[in-house]
Each structure stands twice: as C-alpha cells, then as structure tokens.
N, C-alpha and C positions, 0 to 999 in steps of 0.2 A: 693794576698799576695806573697811575694818573696819566692824562694825556700829555703828549710831548710839549716841552717848552724849550726855547733857545738856551736858557740857563742850564737845564738838565742835559741837553745835548752837548753843550760846551764842556761840562764836567766829564761826560763820557769820552769826548775827544781827548781831553787832558790826560785822563788815566790810560787811555789806549795808546797815546803817544809815548808815555813812559814805558808801558809794557812792550811796545814794539822796539824801543831803544835798548832795553836790557834783555830782550828775548834772544832766541836762537839765531835769528837773522839780523840782529842788531849789533851790539857791542862786540860780540864774539867774532863776527864777520870781519870787522876792521882790525881785530887783534891778530888774525892769522898771519898777516904780512910781517908784523913786528916779531912774531914768534919763530918765523922760519929760520933765520940765522942762528939765534940762540939754541934752538933744539938741534940743528945740524952740528953746531960746535960742541954741544954737551955730549951728544950720543953718537956722533959720527954718521948720522943718517944723511942721505942725499936730499936734494931739494924736491925731487919728484916724490920721494917717500914721505917727506913732511907735508908736501902739498896735497897728498892724498887725504889729508884731514878734511878738506872741503868736500872731496868726493864721498867720503864715508858719511859725513854729516848729511849731505844732500840725498844720498841713496837711502838713508834711514828714514828721513821724513818724506821722501818720495813714496816709500812703501806705506807710511802711516797717513799721508795726506788725505786719501779718500775716506779713511776711517774717521779722521778728525772732522772732515767736511760733513760726514753723516751725523757725527755727534753734535756739532754746533747747530745743524738743522733740527735735531730732535730734542736735545736737552738744553741748548743755549750756549752762547759763547762764554758767558760769565762762569759757569760751572767748570768748563774745560780749562779756562785760564787759571782759576783758583786752585785747581789740582796740579796743573803742570808747573807753575812757577816755583813752588817750594822744592819740588823734586828736581827741577832744573838747577836750582842753587846748590843743592846737595851734590849733584853730579859734577858740577863745576869744581867743587872742593875735592872730589875724588880724582880729578885730573891731576892734582899735585902728586899723585902716586904713580904716574906714568913713567915708563922707562925702567931699566935700560933696554929692555927688549922692545922691539918695534910692535910686537903683537899686543903687549899691554897697553901701549899708546892707542892702537886702533880699537881695542875692546872698550876702553874708557870713552873714546870718542863716540862709539856706538851707543853706549849708555847715555851720554850727554845728548845725543840726537833724539833718542826715544823719549827721554824725560822732557825735553824741550819742544816736542812737536806741537804742543798746545800753546806755544808762545809765538807762533809765526803770524804774518799779516792776515792769513786766512781767518784767524779768530778775531783779531782786533777790528778788521774792516767790516766783518759781518755785523757786529753790533753797531758800529758807527753808521753804516749805510741805512739802518732802520730809522735813524733820527733825522735824516736829511734827504731831500730830493733836488730842489732847485739849486742848492749850494753844495751838492754832494762832492763835486770835484775839490773844492776848497777844504771841506771837512775831511776827506780822505787824505789830502795833502798834509794837513795839520796832524792827522793821526800818524802818518808815516814819516813825520819830520824827526821823530825820536832817534832813529838810527843816524840821521844826519848830524844831530847835535852830538851824539856819541862819537861820531867819526872825527869831529873837530879836536877833541882832547884825548881820545883813546890811544892813538899812536904815541903821543908824547908822554901821557900818564903811564902807560904800561911799559914803555921803553925806559922811563926813569926808574920804575920799580924793578925792572929786570936788571938794570945796571947796578942799582943799590943793593939788591938782594939776589934773586935769580929768577928764572922763568916761572917758577911756581907762584911767585907773588902776583903775577898777572892773573892767574886763575882765581886766587883768593879774592882779589879786588872785584873781578867780574861776578863772583858768587855773592859778594856783599851787595852789589848793585841789584842783582836779581832778587835777593831776599827782601830788600827794602821796597821793591816795587809792589809787594803784596799789600802795603798800606793803601796807596791811592786806588789800586785795582779793586780791593775789597770794599772801599767806600763808595766809589763812583761808577765802576764799569758794569754796564748792563744793557740789554736790548730794549728797544721801545716796542712793547706789545700792545699798548693801548688798554683801555678798560674792557671788561667783558661785554658790556652793551654795545660799545663801538665795534668790537670785532664781529659780533654776530650780525649786527645791522648792516655793516659794510660788506661782509664777505660770506655770511651764512655759515661761518665755521669758527673755530677757536683761534684764528690767525688775524693779526692786524692787516689793514689794507696793503701796507708795504710788503709784508711777508707773504701775502697771498698771490701777488702778481708775479708773472714770469713763466718761463717754459720749463717743462720737465727735463730731466737728464736725457732721456731717450730722444726727445725732440731736438735738444741742443746738439746731440751727437750726429743728427742727420743734416745739420746745416753746414754749409761751406765756411761760414764765418768762424765756427768753433775751431775747425782745423787750420784755418788761415791764421787766426789769433794764436793758436798753440804753436804753429810752426815758426811764426815771426818771433815770439817771445823766447822760444827755445834757443834760437840762434843768438839773439841779443843777450839773453841771460848768460850763455856760455862765454861770450866775449867780455862783457862787463865784469863778470865775476872773476875771470882769469886776470884781467888787468888790475882789478882792485886788490886781489889777494897778493899779487906779485908786485904791487906798486913800488914799495920800498926797494926790493932787489932790482927792479927795472931801472929806477932812478940811479942807483949805485952803478949799474952796468953801463949806463950812458955817461958816467964820469963824475957824478956828484958824490961828495963825502956822505957817509952814513948819517951823521948828525943832521946835515942839511937835507938829506932825502927824507928823514923822519919828519922834520919840520914842514917841508913842502907837502908831504903826504897828508898832513893835517888839514891842508886847504880843501881836500876832497869833501870834508864835512860841510864846509860853507857852500860848496858847489852842489852837494846833495840836497841841502836845505833849499837853495835857490831853485834847483830843478823841480823839486816837489811843489813849492809854492807857485812857481811860474806855470807849470803844467796844470795844477789844480785851478788856478785862476783862468787860464786860457781855455781849458776844455769846457768850462761853463759858458763860454762866450763864442768860441770858434769851433769848426768841425773837429771833433776829437781825434779822428785818425790822422788828419794832417798835422795837428800839433804833435801827436805821438811820433810820426815819422821824422819830423824836424829834430826833435830832441834825441831820439834813439840813434840817429845817424851821426851824432857828435863824436863818438869815439874814433871815427875815421880821421877827423882833424887831429885828435890827440895822438894817434899812432904816427901820422905823417910828421908831426912836430918832433916826436921822439926819434924819428928816423933821419933827421937832418944831420949833416956832417959834424957839426959842433953844437951840442945841446947846451944852451945857456940856462941860467936860473929862470929867466923869463919864459923860455921855451917850455921848461919843465912845469912851471906853474900853470901856464896856459893849457898844457896837455892834461894835467891833473884836473883842471876845471872842466875840460871837455868830457873826461871820463865821469867826473862827479855829477855833471848835469844829466848824463844818461842814466847813471846809477840811481839818481834821485827820481827821475821821471818814470823809469821802468816799473818800480814797485808800486808807484802811485797809479800808473795807467792800467796795470793789469786788473786790479779790483774794480776800477772805474769802468773800464770797457766790458768786463764781465757783467756787472750790474746793468749797464746800459743796454747791452744786446740780449741778455737772458733773464734779467730781473732777479728778485730775491727769493722767489718760491723755492728753488733748489740751489740757491747761491753757493752754499757750503760745498755741495757735492760737485757742481760744475767748476767752481773755482779750484777745488781740490784737484780735479783732473788736469786742468791747465797748469796748475801749480806743480804737479808731478813733472810735466814736460819741461817747464821753465827751470826748475831746479835740477833736472837731469842735465840740462845744458850747463847750469851753474856749477854742478859738481864735476863734470868732465873737463870743463874749460881750464881750471887751474892745474889739474893733473897733466893735461896735454901741454900747457905752457911750461910747466916745470920739466917735463920730458924733453921738450924742444931745447931748453937751455942746457940740459945735461948732454944732449947730442951735439949741439952747435957751439956751446960755450958762450953764447950770447943770445939776447932776446930779439935781435934784429930781424931774422928770417920769420919768426913767429908773428911779429908786428905787421910784416908785409902780408902775411896770409890772412890775418883777421879782417883786413880792410874790405875785401869783397863779401865776406860773411856778414859784416854789419850792414852793408848796402842792401843785400838781399833781404835780411830780416826787417829793416826799416821800411823797405818797399812793400813787403807783405802786410805790415800793419797799416801803412798809408792807404792801401787800396781796400780797406774793410767796408767802406760806405758810411754815409753820415746819418742814416735813419736807424731808429731802434727797431727791434723785432715786432711783429704784429701783436703778440700777446701783451706788449707794453704800451700800446696805443689805446689808452683808456680814457674814460670820461673824467672831467675835472673833479667830480664829486668824490671819486675814489682816491684822488691824490691829496697829499697833505704836505705841501712844500714847507721847507724850513728856510 
C-alpha cells in the first residue's frame, strides 16, 4: 500500500463516519426511544421489558468485543466491517418478525447484536487512528459524527414511518441504510499499513510505525490508568445511555406532548455533533482529561433542568443539549484516550476490554431507568440518583494525568503526523 496522504485519510474518515452512523451503536441507538411506546402499545409489554432491548444488545457485543478487538488487530478493520455490515442489514429486516411473544423479540435482538458487532466504533476508529497522529482528535471526532447526524433525523423519520405504517417500517428503513453503507465502506475504508520497505525499515517487522507503537494487553492491565479509564466510562456510559434511550418518554413525563418531545429529541443530534467536534478540537490543544471531565459532567445540568418544578420548552431543549454534548464526547474520547495512553500496537484488544465495561454500563442503565419508572410512576427520583454517579465518573476521567505512557514517548523519526 502506498504511503499515507491527507486525501486518502480523509476518504477513510468519510466512509468510517457513514459506517458508525448506520452501525449497531448509531441509528439503532437513537431509534430505541421512539420504539418504546409503539411496542408497548402493540404487544402490551412494560417499559422495562422493552427497554431491555438495550441491555440485550450491549450484553451481546460485550461478549463479542474482545473477539472483535483481536480480529481487527490480526486481519484488519476493513475485513471485519465488510462481513458484518450485510449481515447486520439482514438481521434488521428479521426484526420485523418480532412478537407477539417477548421471547421472539429478545432472540431477534440477540441476532441483531451478534451480526452487528463488527460495526461498532472499535472497528471504525482503529482504521482511522492509523492515518492520523497530530490531528487524531479531530479525525476521530469526524469519524464518530455519523451517529450524531443520524440522531438529528432518526426520531422524526422513524416516528413518521411508524405513524404512517407501523413499527416494522422503522426496522426496514434502518436495514436499508445499513445496506447502502457497503458502497462507501467497500470503496474507501482501510487501514494505513505503509509499504513493505517502510514497515521493515521503521519497525523491523511487518507493521507500520503507527501500528507497532504501544503497550501490550498485559502491561495495560497492570496500569492504574486502564482501570481508572474503565471505571469512569462505565459510570458515564450507563447514565448517558439511559437518558438517551428514555429521552422521549422523559420529556413526555415532565409535561410535553409526544409530538413536541420527538421534535426536541432531534436536537440531541446537533448536540452530539457539537460535542464530538468540540472535544476533538480541544483534546488536540488542551489537556485531554480536563476536556473530558468538563464535557462528561454535563448531564448533571441536564438532569437538574428536568427536575425543575415547571419544565418549559427552553428547559427541555437545554437539557437535551447537555445530554447530547456528553453523548457526543464520550464515544469520541474513549478511543482517543485509549490510543493516547496505550498506543495502537494492541489497540483493538485494549479498546475492546474497556468497550466491554463501557457498554455494560450502557446496557444496564436503560433497564434500570425503565424499572425505576415502573416502580415510581415517574422519572424524577431516577434523575436525582444519576447526578452523583455522573460526578464520580467525570472526576475519575479528569484525574487520569496529561502525559502519555512511556512506550509512546518515541523519537520524531518514527512518528508520521497527519
């Protein structure tokens, strides 16, 4: 493969952004909130039972994440993505056959998660990180902007389809988006491995300089930073996921009409995009842990706004923006901080392990929030409880330290900034 160029790196970012937007953690994530009420009304399921969708999805790719991480380290992110995308689209179509039994719904969700495990940020960010170093924060932000774009129109688009047809139309639309993504991914998505001469001269192996740098999995597990990073993102992931999945029902619960709640929920897409771009820009220029702590603490303000005695439209929009900024920054910051502290040598496996904990929190959060509503009849108590959880998680990330690991402090000759 030819040496890296900005144009080629840009095309990789473009294709990865589309993949992240239509993959398992993209469009589908923002569809769950819109689907809660229609599925409850159609089949008589409780909100906790329907909210378990997120738990099943995350549990499935929690189990598969270490395997996917190992695969992308060995065979490359491109091959993994090209196999997973078409299977994911077919599984999305199969979701139209869910019900009336709750078991069939859960089994099809399991199939959806297993086929889509190669469409998560673990895959897209691995390839993009090999093309950029000096501007890696911005490159990863642009890569993960795809879900933010999807979040802008997914609630309104799918709600329109559901009202005009039924809930199955939402899954057909998402299947179409995933299938069409094969074109840009097939054309442009690949890792930068350099030419053979460059690899051998720079590293003495078959790896490019970028891929050869970093710590092993065993060494990473022995560092306090690994566990601190994992702990902080587990807490934040649980809170942000629960607030995002239940966003429309929460807004209805505080007094907004469903149509207005759906429109306001669409604002989260703009906030996600803003959060990703801002954090990507800032971490290339300011101490990344401090930037991370500031953005990840924003759901505290969102919860407090939703707990006011009378929630106006302005309050609701501001709360959604706070949640969206955190949702945008968390998925951008996790791969950035992983690459910064541990390098790309074992990136897939290390990121996969942190990814497991992060999405464990993301899977349990919505289920817990749905359960709290079923018990309390309101989301108010749950919103009060998540405030200290967010504060603890943001503090853990903010105290990571500003320097990279020793294995990443290398000579300029081995670095190839983009």
